[in-house]
C-alpha positions as CSV (number, residue, x, y, z in Angstrom):
1,M,75.8,55.1,147.6
2,I,74.6,52.9,144.8
3,G,72.9,53.1,141.5
4,V,72.2,56.5,140.1
5,F,74.4,58.3,142.6
6,C,77.4,56.3,141.7
7,L,76.8,57.0,138.0
8,L,76.6,60.7,138.6
9,L,79.8,60.7,140.5
10,V,81.6,58.7,137.8
11,A,80.4,61.0,135.1
12,A,81.8,64.0,137.0
13,L,85.1,62.3,137.7
14,K,85.7,61.5,134.1
15,T,86.0,65.1,133.1
16,N,87.4,66.4,136.4
17,T,91.1,67.4,136.3
18,H,91.5,69.0,139.8
19,L,90.3,66.4,142.3
20,T,93.3,64.6,143.9
21,E,91.7,62.8,146.9
22,L,88.4,60.8,147.0
23,F,87.1,59.2,150.2
24,L,84.2,56.7,149.7
25,G,84.5,54.8,153.0
26,N,81.5,53.1,154.5
27,N,79.1,53.7,151.5
28,R,78.0,50.1,151.0
29,L,79.8,49.9,147.6
30,I,79.7,46.6,145.9
31,A,81.6,44.9,143.1
32,D,79.3,46.4,140.3
33,D,80.1,49.9,141.5
34,M,83.8,49.1,141.0
35,V,83.2,48.7,137.3
36,H,82.5,52.4,137.0
37,L,85.3,53.4,139.3
38,G,87.7,51.2,137.2
39,N,86.6,53.2,134.1
40,V,87.3,56.4,135.9
41,L,90.8,55.3,136.7
42,K,91.4,54.5,133.1
43,L,90.8,58.1,132.1
44,N,91.6,60.2,135.2
45,T,95.3,60.5,136.1
46,T,95.0,63.4,138.6
47,L,93.3,61.4,141.3
48,Q,96.1,60.4,143.8
49,V,94.2,59.0,146.9
50,L,91.3,56.5,146.7
51,D,89.9,55.4,150.1
52,L,87.3,52.6,149.9
53,R,87.4,51.3,153.4
54,D,84.5,49.5,155.1
55,N,82.7,48.5,151.9
56,M,81.8,45.2,150.2
57,I,83.7,45.2,147.0
58,Q,85.1,41.7,147.5
59,D,87.4,39.9,145.1
60,D,85.5,40.9,141.9
61,G,85.6,44.6,142.9
62,V,89.4,44.4,143.4
63,R,89.7,42.9,139.9
64,F,87.7,45.7,138.3
65,L,89.8,48.3,140.1
66,C,93.1,46.6,139.1
67,E,92.0,46.6,135.4
68,G,91.6,50.3,135.5
69,L,95.0,50.7,137.2
70,L,96.7,48.6,134.6
71,E,95.6,50.9,131.8
72,Q,96.4,54.0,134.0
73,Q,100.0,52.8,134.9
74,S,100.6,56.1,136.8
75,G,98.6,58.6,138.7
76,L,97.1,56.9,141.8
77,C,99.5,57.0,144.8
78,S,97.4,55.5,147.6
79,L,94.8,52.8,147.6
80,V,92.9,51.8,150.8
81,L,90.9,48.6,150.7
82,W,90.5,48.1,154.5
83,N,87.7,45.7,155.5
84,N,86.1,44.9,152.1
85,R,85.7,41.1,152.5
86,I,88.7,40.3,150.2
87,T,90.1,36.8,150.2
88,P,93.4,35.4,148.9
89,Q,91.8,35.1,145.4
90,G,91.8,38.8,145.0
91,M,95.6,38.9,145.4
92,H,96.1,37.6,141.9
93,A,94.9,40.9,140.4
94,V,96.8,43.0,143.0
95,A,100.1,41.1,142.2
96,A,99.5,41.7,138.5
97,V,99.3,45.5,139.0
98,L,102.4,46.0,141.2
99,P,105.1,45.4,138.6
100,F,103.6,47.9,136.1
101,H,102.1,50.7,138.1
102,A,104.8,53.4,138.5
103,S,103.2,55.7,141.2
104,L,101.4,53.4,143.7
105,E,103.2,53.8,146.9
106,T,100.7,52.8,149.6
107,L,98.5,49.7,149.6
108,N,96.4,49.0,152.7
109,L,94.7,45.5,152.8
110,G,94.1,45.4,156.5
111,S,91.1,43.5,158.1
112,N,90.7,41.2,155.1
113,R,91.2,37.4,155.1
114,I,94.4,37.5,153.1
115,E,96.0,34.7,155.1
116,S,99.4,33.2,154.4
117,S,98.4,32.0,150.9
118,G,97.5,35.5,150.0
119,C,101.0,36.6,151.1
120,Q,102.5,33.9,148.9
121,L,100.5,35.3,145.9
122,L,101.6,38.9,146.6
123,K,105.3,37.9,146.8
124,P,106.2,37.8,143.0
125,G,104.6,41.3,142.4
126,M,106.3,42.8,145.5
127,L,109.7,41.6,144.6
128,V,109.7,43.4,141.2
129,S,107.7,46.5,142.3
130,K,109.4,49.8,141.7
131,S,107.1,52.1,143.6
132,L,105.5,50.3,146.6
133,L,106.8,51.9,149.8
134,R,104.2,51.0,152.4
135,L,102.2,47.7,152.8
136,G,99.5,47.2,155.4
137,L,98.5,43.7,156.4
138,V,97.0,44.3,159.9
139,N,94.7,41.5,161.1
140,C,94.9,39.5,157.9
141,K,95.1,36.1,159.5
142,V,98.8,35.7,158.6
143,T,100.8,32.9,160.2
144,C,104.5,31.9,160.3
145,E,104.3,30.7,156.6
146,G,103.1,34.1,155.5
147,A,105.7,35.8,157.7
148,I,108.5,33.8,156.0
149,A,107.2,34.8,152.6
150,L,107.2,38.5,153.7
151,A,110.7,38.0,155.1
152,E,111.9,37.0,151.6
153,V,110.3,40.1,150.2
154,I,112.1,42.3,152.9
155,G,115.5,40.7,152.1
156,D,115.3,41.2,148.3
157,N,113.1,44.3,147.9
158,T,115.2,47.5,147.9
159,I,112.5,50.1,148.1
160,L,110.0,48.9,150.8
161,E,110.2,51.2,153.8
162,R,107.3,50.1,156.1
163,L,105.5,46.8,156.7
164,D,102.6,46.6,159.2
165,I,101.7,43.0,160.2
166,R,100.2,43.6,163.6
167,D,97.4,41.5,165.0
168,N,98.5,38.3,163.2
169,D,99.4,34.9,164.5
170,I,103.1,35.0,164.0
171,R,105.3,33.0,166.3
172,V,109.0,32.1,166.9
173,A,109.8,30.8,163.4
174,G,108.2,33.9,161.8
175,L,109.9,36.3,164.1
176,M,113.3,34.7,163.5
177,A,112.8,35.0,159.7
178,L,111.7,38.6,160.0
179,A,114.7,39.5,162.2
180,L,117.3,37.9,159.9
181,A,115.7,39.6,156.9
182,H,115.7,42.9,158.6
183,R,119.4,42.6,159.4
184,V,120.1,42.2,155.7
185,S,117.8,44.9,154.5
186,H,119.0,48.5,154.8
187,H,115.8,50.1,153.4
188,L,113.0,48.9,155.8
189,V,112.7,51.7,158.3
190,R,109.7,50.5,160.2
191,L,108.5,46.9,160.9
192,D,105.3,46.9,163.0
193,I,104.6,43.5,164.7
194,K,102.6,42.3,167.6
195,R,104.5,42.2,170.9
196,N,102.4,39.7,172.8
197,V,103.4,36.6,170.9
198,R,102.2,33.4,172.4
199,V,105.3,31.3,173.0
200,D,106.6,28.8,175.5
201,Q,108.4,30.0,178.6
202,R,111.7,28.6,177.3
203,D,111.4,30.6,174.1
204,A,110.5,33.9,175.8
205,D,114.1,35.2,176.1
206,M,114.8,34.4,172.4
207,V,111.6,36.2,171.3
208,K,112.6,39.3,173.4
209,N,116.0,39.2,171.6
210,F,114.2,39.1,168.2
211,F,112.2,42.1,169.1
212,K,115.3,44.0,170.2
213,D,117.1,43.1,167.0
214,I,114.2,44.3,164.9
215,E,114.1,47.6,166.8
216,R,117.9,48.1,166.5
217,Y,117.8,47.4,162.8
218,S,114.9,49.7,162.3
219,Q,116.8,52.5,164.1
220,R,119.9,51.8,162.0
221,N,117.9,51.9,158.7
222,K,116.1,55.1,159.8
223,M,119.4,56.9,160.3
224,E,120.7,55.7,156.9
225,H,117.4,56.7,155.4
226,E,117.8,60.2,156.8
227,E,121.4,60.4,155.4
228,R,120.2,59.3,152.0
229,E,117.5,61.9,152.0
230,A,119.9,64.6,153.1
231,R,122.3,63.5,150.3
232,R,119.5,63.4,147.8
233,I,118.4,66.9,148.8
234,V,122.0,68.2,148.5
235,L,122.4,66.6,145.1
236,K,119.1,68.0,144.0
237,R,120.2,71.4,145.1
238,Q,123.5,71.1,143.3
239,Q,121.7,70.0,140.2
240,E,119.4,73.1,140.5
241,L,122.4,75.3,141.0
242,E,124.2,73.8,137.9
243,D,121.1,74.2,135.9
244,Q,120.7,77.8,137.0
245,K,124.4,78.5,136.3
246,K,124.1,77.0,132.9
247,Q,121.0,79.1,132.2
248,E,122.8,82.2,133.3
249,E,125.8,81.4,131.1
250,E,123.5,80.9,128.1
251,Q,121.8,84.2,128.9
252,H,125.2,85.9,129.2
253,E,126.3,84.4,125.9
254,A,123.2,85.6,124.2
255,E,123.7,89.1,125.6
256,R,127.4,89.1,124.5
257,R,126.3,88.1,121.0
258,S,123.7,90.8,120.9
259,E,126.3,93.4,122.0
260,A,128.8,92.2,119.4
261,L,126.1,92.4,116.7
262,A,125.2,95.9,117.8
263,A,128.9,96.9,117.7
264,L,129.2,95.4,114.2
265,S,126.1,97.2,113.0
266,T,127.4,100.5,114.4
267,A,130.8,100.1,112.7
268,L,129.2,99.3,109.4
269,H,126.9,102.3,109.8
270,A,129.8,104.7,110.5
271,Q,131.9,103.3,107.6
272,A,129.0,103.7,105.2
273,L,128.5,107.3,106.3
274,A,132.2,108.0,105.9
275,E,132.3,106.6,102.4
276,G,129.1,108.5,101.4
277,Q,127.1,105.3,100.8
278,G,123.6,104.4,101.8
279,L,122.8,103.2,105.3
280,P,123.1,99.4,105.5
281,T,120.2,97.4,106.8
282,M,120.4,96.0,110.3
283,P,121.6,92.3,110.0
284,R,119.6,89.7,112.0
285,L,121.3,87.6,114.7
286,D,120.8,84.3,112.9
287,E,122.3,85.8,109.6
288,A,125.3,87.1,111.5
289,E,125.9,83.7,113.1
290,E,125.5,81.9,109.8
291,E,127.9,84.3,108.0
292,G,130.9,83.2,110.1
293,E,134.4,83.7,109.1
294,N,133.9,83.5,105.3
295,G,131.3,86.2,105.5
296,D,133.6,88.5,107.4
297,A,136.4,87.9,104.9
298,D,134.1,88.7,101.9
299,R,132.9,91.8,103.6
300,D,136.5,93.0,104.3
301,Q,137.5,92.4,100.7
302,N,134.5,94.4,99.4
303,L,135.4,97.3,101.7
304,L,139.0,97.3,100.4
305,L,137.8,97.3,96.8
306,D,135.5,100.2,97.5
307,R,138.3,102.4,98.8
308,P,140.1,104.8,96.3
309,Q,143.5,103.6,95.0
310,P,146.5,105.4,96.5
311,V,148.7,107.6,94.2
312,D,152.2,106.3,93.4
313,E,154.5,107.3,96.3
314,E,157.6,107.4,94.1
315,L,156.0,110.0,91.8
316,D,155.0,112.1,94.8
317,N,158.5,112.0,96.1
318,E,160.0,113.0,92.7
319,D,157.6,115.9,92.5
320,A,158.6,117.0,96.0
321,V,162.3,117.0,95.1
322,E,161.6,119.1,91.9
323,N,159.6,121.6,94.0
324,K,162.5,122.0,96.4
325,E,164.8,122.7,93.4
326,G,162.5,125.4,92.0
327,Y,161.2,123.5,89.0
328,E,157.7,123.5,87.8
329,I,155.8,120.2,87.9
330,I,155.9,119.6,84.2
331,D,157.0,116.9,81.8
332,E,160.7,115.7,82.0
333,N,161.4,116.8,78.3
334,E,160.4,120.4,79.2
335,V,162.8,120.3,82.1
336,V,165.6,119.2,79.8
337,Q,164.8,121.9,77.3
338,Q,164.9,124.5,80.0
339,D,168.3,123.3,81.0
340,D,169.5,123.5,77.4
341,V,168.3,127.1,77.1
342,R,170.0,128.1,80.3
343,T,173.3,126.6,79.1
344,C,173.3,128.4,75.6
345,D,172.7,131.8,77.2
346,E,175.6,131.3,79.5
347,L,177.8,130.1,76.6
348,E,177.0,133.2,74.5
349,T,178.0,135.4,77.4
350,E,181.2,133.4,78.0
351,N,182.1,133.5,74.2
352,A,181.8,137.3,74.3
353,D,184.1,137.5,77.3
354,I,186.6,135.2,75.5
355,Q,186.7,137.3,72.4
356,S,187.4,140.5,74.5
357,E,190.1,138.6,76.3
358,S,191.7,137.4,73.1
359,T,192.0,141.0,71.9
360,Q,193.8,141.9,75.0
361,N,196.1,138.8,74.7
362,D,197.1,140.0,71.2
363,L,198.3,143.2,72.6
364,T,200.0,141.4,75.4
365,N,201.9,139.1,73.0
366,H,203.7,142.1,71.5
367,V,205.1,143.1,74.8
368,G,206.3,139.6,75.8
369,G,203.2,138.6,77.8
370,P,201.7,135.1,78.1
371,S,200.4,133.5,75.0
372,L,196.7,133.3,74.1
373,S,196.8,129.5,74.0
374,D,198.1,129.4,77.6
375,D,195.2,131.7,78.7
376,L,192.7,129.5,76.9
377,G,194.1,126.4,78.4
378,M,193.9,127.8,81.9
379,Y,190.4,129.1,81.2
380,S,189.3,125.7,79.9
381,L,190.6,124.0,83.0
382,A,188.9,126.5,85.3
383,E,185.7,126.3,83.4
384,S,185.8,122.5,83.5
385,S,186.1,122.5,87.2
386,V,183.2,125.0,87.6
387,N,180.7,123.7,85.1
388,G,181.3,120.0,85.4
389,G,179.1,118.2,82.8
390,N,179.1,121.3,80.5
391,A,182.9,121.3,80.1
392,V,182.9,119.6,76.6
393,T,180.6,122.2,75.1
394,V,182.7,125.1,76.5
395,T,186.0,123.6,75.3
396,D,184.8,123.1,71.7
397,T,183.7,126.7,71.5
398,E,187.0,127.9,72.9
399,A,189.0,125.8,70.4
400,R,187.2,127.4,67.5
401,N,187.7,130.9,69.0
402,T,191.4,130.1,69.5
403,E,191.9,129.1,65.9
404,S,190.2,132.3,64.7
405,S,192.3,134.3,67.1
406,K,195.5,132.7,65.8
407,H,194.6,133.5,62.3
408,S,193.9,137.1,63.2
409,A,197.2,137.3,65.0
410,L,199.1,136.1,62.0
411,V,197.5,138.7,59.8
412,E,198.3,141.4,62.3
413,D,201.9,140.3,62.6
414,D,202.3,140.8,58.9
415,D,200.9,144.3,59.3
416,V,203.1,145.0,62.2
417,D,206.2,144.0,60.3
418,Q,205.3,146.6,57.6
419,S,204.5,149.3,60.2
420,P,207.0,151.2,62.3
421,G,207.8,149.6,65.7
422,I,207.8,151.1,69.0
423,D,210.8,150.8,71.3
424,S,211.0,151.0,75.0
425,N,211.2,154.7,74.9
426,G,208.1,155.1,72.8
427,D,209.9,156.2,69.6
428,N,208.9,154.9,66.2
429,V,211.5,152.7,64.5
430,Q,211.6,152.5,60.7
431,A,211.3,149.1,59.1
432,N,214.2,147.7,57.1
433,S,213.5,147.7,53.5
């Protein structure tokens, strides 16, 4: 696929946001075609897998692709460049992309003449890569020098999980370096290497031990990887549960606030109806929250001011006492006047009784009975004990009546001396001249 067909594909990919995998293997693509694909990678971030195996893009084509990946920085996850006549010179561009691309996890450079020098060029980028998990260098003409460079990457890189270096010319020195690095690394799960290594007979046992060590370390790292994945899944699940619980609490809090606001609105509604006021408008939730404690205090104060003032309790109690005593609820001066009227009526009646008694006392004095003054004194004491606070008024009146009675008695005595007396037998006795 060259020329017009490649341009049509590129034009469609620039605006496509759904295509995630693109396989263009064995299409006789060259370096110039990679210019257009590089432009696509600059704009398209939904494409995740790009397979360009069995083409002829060479080192220049790799450079064009890496320029597009540098501007993309994330999106593409897998890049297959198997059998594209790439040499160690093309590793400069690849090493420049690895530190900055955040999503590239698989890079397959198999069946290219990468050689040991190419591995040396890849080393700086792989040491700082934060996304590369799988690297394929099958049949890349790698020797012991390249294996030692890759061993350094295995020992220092903390994310690389698989390294495939089969069908390369790696011997005892390279195997030793890889075995020692694998023992230190706890992240490399799979290390694929050629079993039929050409060594001397005296080194055959040592090579077998290296392969056993590599297999044992791979198994150890695989188990640890599974434990890490299980732990990661548990933590992820816990985080999801915490987020869900937090969301439920926020929803419950929102419902509680809504219920509180509805109860407040109902209470205000009922109070307004009880006081005969107009219906209040429904407050909004944000206004109720902003009102706070100060707003509640102002509202309570206003409600207290709107209520009618209570009548003085002492006045009510006094009125109740007066009602029990039989008084009318009138002014105090009127009550005092009623008391005075009632007292004068009683005094007039008492004075009439006293005058009648004084007449009887005059008659009694002639026959040796008790004196009028003694009767009046006894009457005064009795009246004082009965009337209490009115004793002074009664006593003054009695005193005046007593004086008038004495005066009448003297006059009558003079008359009696001039008239005939009556003895015990009822006979008249003549007065001495």
